C-alpha positions as a Markdown table, in Angstrom:
| # | Residue | x | y | z |
|---|---|---|---|---|
| 1 | Met | 0.0 | 0.0 | 0.0 |
| 2 | Thr | 1.5 | 3.3 | -1.0 |
| 3 | Met | 1.6 | 6.3 | 1.3 |
| 4 | Arg | -1.0 | 8.2 | -0.8 |
| 5 | Gln | -3.4 | 5.3 | -0.4 |
| 6 | Leu | -2.8 | 5.0 | 3.3 |
| 7 | Val | -3.4 | 8.8 | 3.8 |
| 8 | Ser | -6.6 | 8.6 | 1.8 |
| 9 | Val | -7.9 | 5.6 | 3.7 |
| 10 | Thr | -7.1 | 7.2 | 7.1 |
| 11 | Arg | -9.0 | 10.4 | 6.2 |
| 12 | Leu | -12.2 | 8.4 | 5.5 |
| 13 | Pro | -14.7 | 8.2 | 8.4 |
| 14 | Leu | -14.5 | 4.7 | 9.6 |
| 15 | Val | -17.8 | 4.7 | 11.6 |
| 16 | Arg | -20.7 | 7.1 | 11.6 |
| 17 | Thr | -23.6 | 6.5 | 13.9 |
| 18 | Ala | -26.9 | 8.2 | 13.6 |
| 19 | Thr | -28.7 | 9.1 | 16.8 |
| 20 | Thr | -32.1 | 8.1 | 15.5 |
| 21 | Ser | -31.1 | 5.0 | 13.6 |
| 22 | Pro | -28.8 | 2.1 | 14.6 |
| 23 | Ala | -27.4 | 2.0 | 11.1 |
| 24 | Val | -23.6 | 2.1 | 11.0 |
| 25 | Val | -21.5 | 2.9 | 7.9 |
| 26 | Phe | -18.1 | 1.2 | 7.9 |
| 27 | Gly | -15.3 | 2.7 | 5.8 |
| 28 | Pro | -14.9 | 2.1 | 2.1 |
| 29 | Gly | -16.9 | -0.9 | 0.8 |
| 30 | Ser | -19.3 | -2.8 | 2.8 |
| 31 | Gln | -17.4 | -4.2 | 5.8 |
| 32 | Leu | -20.7 | -4.5 | 7.6 |
| 33 | Asp | -22.0 | -7.0 | 5.1 |
| 34 | Lys | -19.0 | -9.2 | 5.8 |
| 35 | Met | -19.4 | -9.0 | 9.5 |
| 36 | Tyr | -23.2 | -9.6 | 9.8 |
| 37 | Pro | -23.0 | -13.3 | 9.2 |
| 38 | Lys | -20.6 | -13.4 | 12.2 |
| 39 | Ile | -22.6 | -11.2 | 14.6 |
| 40 | Gly | -26.0 | -12.3 | 13.6 |
| 41 | Lys | -28.9 | -9.9 | 14.1 |
| 42 | Arg | -27.2 | -8.0 | 16.9 |
| 43 | Glu | -27.3 | -4.3 | 16.7 |
| 44 | Val | -24.0 | -2.4 | 15.9 |
| 45 | Val | -23.9 | 0.5 | 18.4 |
| 46 | Gly | -20.4 | 1.9 | 18.1 |
| 47 | Tyr | -16.8 | 1.8 | 17.0 |
| 48 | Gly | -15.5 | -0.7 | 19.6 |
| 49 | Met | -11.9 | -1.6 | 20.0 |
| 50 | Asn | -10.5 | -1.5 | 16.4 |
| 51 | Gly | -13.5 | -0.7 | 14.3 |
| 52 | Asp | -14.7 | -4.3 | 13.7 |
| 53 | Pro | -18.1 | -5.1 | 15.0 |
| 54 | Met | -17.4 | -7.7 | 17.7 |
| 55 | Tyr | -18.4 | -8.2 | 21.3 |
| 56 | Phe | -15.9 | -8.3 | 24.2 |
| 57 | Asp | -15.8 | -7.7 | 27.9 |
| 58 | Lys | -12.9 | -5.5 | 28.9 |
| 59 | Arg | -12.5 | -3.1 | 31.7 |
| 60 | Ala | -10.3 | -0.8 | 29.6 |
| 61 | Leu | -12.8 | -0.6 | 26.8 |
| 62 | Pro | -16.2 | -0.9 | 28.5 |
| 63 | Cys | -18.3 | -0.2 | 25.4 |
| 64 | Pro | -18.2 | -3.0 | 22.8 |
| 65 | Ser | -19.3 | -2.2 | 19.3 |
| 66 | Val | -22.1 | -4.8 | 19.2 |
| 67 | Arg | -24.8 | -5.6 | 21.7 |
| 68 | Tyr | -24.5 | -8.9 | 23.6 |
| 69 | Arg | -27.8 | -10.4 | 22.6 |
| 70 | Glu | -30.0 | -10.1 | 19.5 |
| 71 | Glu | -33.1 | -8.0 | 19.8 |
| 72 | Thr | -36.2 | -9.9 | 21.0 |
| 73 | Ser | -39.7 | -8.6 | 21.2 |
| 74 | Glu | -39.4 | -8.2 | 25.0 |
| 75 | Val | -36.2 | -6.2 | 24.7 |
| 76 | Ala | -37.7 | -4.1 | 21.9 |
| 77 | Lys | -40.6 | -3.2 | 24.2 |
| 78 | Leu | -38.2 | -2.3 | 27.0 |
| 79 | Arg | -36.2 | -0.1 | 24.6 |
| 80 | Glu | -39.3 | 1.8 | 23.7 |
| 81 | Lys | -40.2 | 2.2 | 27.4 |
| 82 | Glu | -36.6 | 3.2 | 28.0 |
| 83 | Lys | -37.0 | 6.3 | 25.8 |
| 84 | Gly | -39.4 | 7.7 | 28.3 |
| 85 | Asp | -38.9 | 8.4 | 32.0 |
| 86 | Trp | -36.5 | 6.0 | 33.6 |
| 87 | Lys | -38.2 | 6.3 | 37.0 |
| 88 | Lys | -41.1 | 4.3 | 35.5 |
| 89 | Leu | -38.8 | 1.3 | 34.8 |
| 90 | Ser | -38.5 | -1.3 | 37.5 |
| 91 | Val | -35.2 | -2.6 | 38.7 |
| 92 | Asp | -35.8 | -5.9 | 36.8 |
| 93 | Glu | -36.5 | -4.1 | 33.6 |
| 94 | Lys | -33.3 | -2.1 | 34.0 |
| 95 | Lys | -31.3 | -5.3 | 34.6 |
| 96 | Ala | -32.9 | -6.9 | 31.5 |
| 97 | Leu | -31.9 | -3.9 | 29.4 |
| 98 | Tyr | -28.4 | -4.1 | 30.7 |
| 99 | Arg | -28.1 | -7.8 | 30.1 |
| 100 | Ala | -29.3 | -7.4 | 26.6 |
| 101 | Ser | -26.4 | -5.1 | 25.9 |
| 102 | Phe | -23.7 | -6.5 | 28.2 |
| 103 | Arg | -22.7 | -9.9 | 29.4 |
| 104 | Leu | -20.9 | -9.0 | 32.5 |
| 105 | Thr | -21.0 | -6.2 | 35.1 |
| 106 | Phe | -17.8 | -4.5 | 36.2 |
| 107 | Ala | -18.0 | -6.5 | 39.5 |
| 108 | Glu | -18.3 | -9.7 | 37.5 |
| 109 | Met | -15.3 | -8.7 | 35.3 |
| 110 | Asp | -13.2 | -8.1 | 38.4 |
| 111 | Ala | -14.3 | -11.2 | 40.3 |
| 112 | Pro | -11.7 | -14.0 | 40.6 |
| 113 | Asp | -12.3 | -16.6 | 38.0 |
| 114 | Gly | -10.2 | -19.5 | 39.5 |
| 115 | Glu | -7.5 | -19.3 | 36.8 |
| 116 | Trp | -4.9 | -19.3 | 39.5 |
| 117 | Lys | -5.8 | -23.0 | 40.2 |
| 118 | Ala | -4.9 | -24.0 | 36.7 |
| 119 | Val | -1.7 | -22.0 | 36.8 |
| 120 | Thr | -0.7 | -23.5 | 40.1 |
| 121 | Ala | -1.5 | -27.0 | 38.9 |
| 122 | Gly | 0.7 | -26.4 | 35.8 |
| 123 | Ile | 3.6 | -25.2 | 37.9 |
| 124 | Phe | 3.4 | -28.2 | 40.2 |
| 125 | Leu | 3.1 | -30.5 | 37.2 |
| 126 | Phe | 6.2 | -28.9 | 35.7 |
| 127 | Leu | 8.2 | -29.2 | 38.9 |
| 128 | Thr | 7.1 | -32.8 | 39.4 |
| 129 | Ala | 8.2 | -33.7 | 35.8 |
| 130 | Ser | 11.5 | -31.9 | 36.3 |
| 131 | Leu | 12.2 | -33.8 | 39.5 |
| 132 | Trp | 11.4 | -37.1 | 37.9 |
| 133 | Leu | 13.6 | -36.2 | 34.9 |
| 134 | Tyr | 16.5 | -35.3 | 37.2 |
| 135 | Tyr | 16.1 | -38.5 | 39.2 |
| 136 | Gly | 16.1 | -40.5 | 35.9 |
| 137 | Phe | 19.2 | -38.8 | 34.6 |
| 138 | Lys | 20.9 | -39.3 | 38.0 |
| 139 | Lys | 20.2 | -43.0 | 38.0 |
| 140 | Ser | 20.7 | -43.9 | 34.4 |
| 141 | Val | 22.8 | -41.3 | 32.6 |
| 142 | Tyr | 25.3 | -39.8 | 35.0 |
| 143 | Pro | 28.2 | -42.0 | 36.0 |
| 144 | Ala | 28.8 | -43.1 | 39.6 |
| 145 | Leu | 30.8 | -40.7 | 41.8 |
| 146 | Pro | 34.5 | -41.3 | 41.8 |
| 147 | Ser | 36.0 | -43.1 | 44.8 |
| 148 | Thr | 38.0 | -40.0 | 45.7 |
| 149 | Leu | 34.8 | -38.3 | 47.0 |
| 150 | Thr | 34.1 | -41.0 | 49.6 |
| 151 | Pro | 34.6 | -40.0 | 53.3 |
| 152 | Glu | 37.1 | -42.9 | 53.8 |
| 153 | Trp | 39.3 | -41.7 | 50.9 |
| 154 | Gln | 39.2 | -38.1 | 52.1 |
| 155 | Thr | 40.2 | -39.2 | 55.6 |
| 156 | Lys | 43.2 | -41.2 | 54.2 |
| 157 | Met | 44.3 | -38.2 | 52.1 |
| 158 | Met | 44.2 | -35.8 | 55.1 |
| 159 | Glu | 46.3 | -38.3 | 57.1 |
| 160 | Arg | 48.8 | -38.5 | 54.2 |
| 161 | Met | 49.0 | -34.7 | 53.9 |
| 162 | Ile | 49.7 | -34.4 | 57.6 |
| 163 | Ala | 52.3 | -37.1 | 57.4 |
| 164 | Gln | 54.0 | -35.4 | 54.5 |
| 165 | Gly | 53.8 | -32.0 | 56.3 |
| 166 | Gln | 52.0 | -30.2 | 53.5 |
| 167 | Gly | 51.0 | -26.6 | 54.3 |
| 168 | Lys | 53.0 | -26.1 | 57.5 |
| 169 | Ile | 52.6 | -22.3 | 57.4 |
| 170 | Asp | 48.9 | -21.8 | 56.7 |
| 171 | Gly | 47.6 | -25.2 | 55.4 |
| 172 | Ile | 46.3 | -28.3 | 57.1 |
| 173 | Ser | 49.6 | -29.2 | 58.8 |
| 174 | Ser | 49.7 | -25.9 | 60.6 |
| 175 | Glu | 46.6 | -27.0 | 62.6 |
| 176 | Trp | 48.1 | -30.4 | 63.6 |
| 177 | Asp | 50.2 | -30.8 | 66.7 |
| 178 | Tyr | 52.9 | -33.3 | 65.7 |
| 179 | Glu | 54.1 | -33.8 | 69.3 |
| 180 | Lys | 50.7 | -34.8 | 70.8 |
| 181 | Gly | 49.3 | -36.3 | 67.6 |
| 182 | Thr | 46.1 | -34.3 | 67.8 |
| 183 | Trp | 44.6 | -31.2 | 66.3 |
| 184 | Lys | 45.7 | -27.9 | 67.9 |
| 185 | Lys | 43.1 | -26.1 | 70.0 |
């Protein structure tokens, strides 16, 4: 797409809504005709997140471009009644109108959904698999430890170093009392 085409596309009004009509005109061409098979007979009421008519529940963008439910006869009657005085609407009617447009309230969006349980289970599953893998490698892949790491070998080596007098100034022999045959205190 050339820069001239990009500038001409960005200058076009992407969405125009009429206050008396729910008709929405989308950019060049008929994007609405492409989207209506996906959204059914739900009313397009605004621009939404990126101009596409789709429903979503997000706290950051609380007004989706499409109503949650299709218009039924009961909702149509409530919408006509809504145009009058709102004090005449009962609480149940207001809730029905809200639920026709939105799936969740803000409190329901913020409520914990239990996803932490799946994340915690995944972490423990990963840790368990890692431990079993480590155990399997330790038993079958890694060679046995050399004999020089056994406590008996290390004791013999220390006795030999003392007998040879290795490190008389600041090494192991400096801590050995040769006259008494014990460690210095």
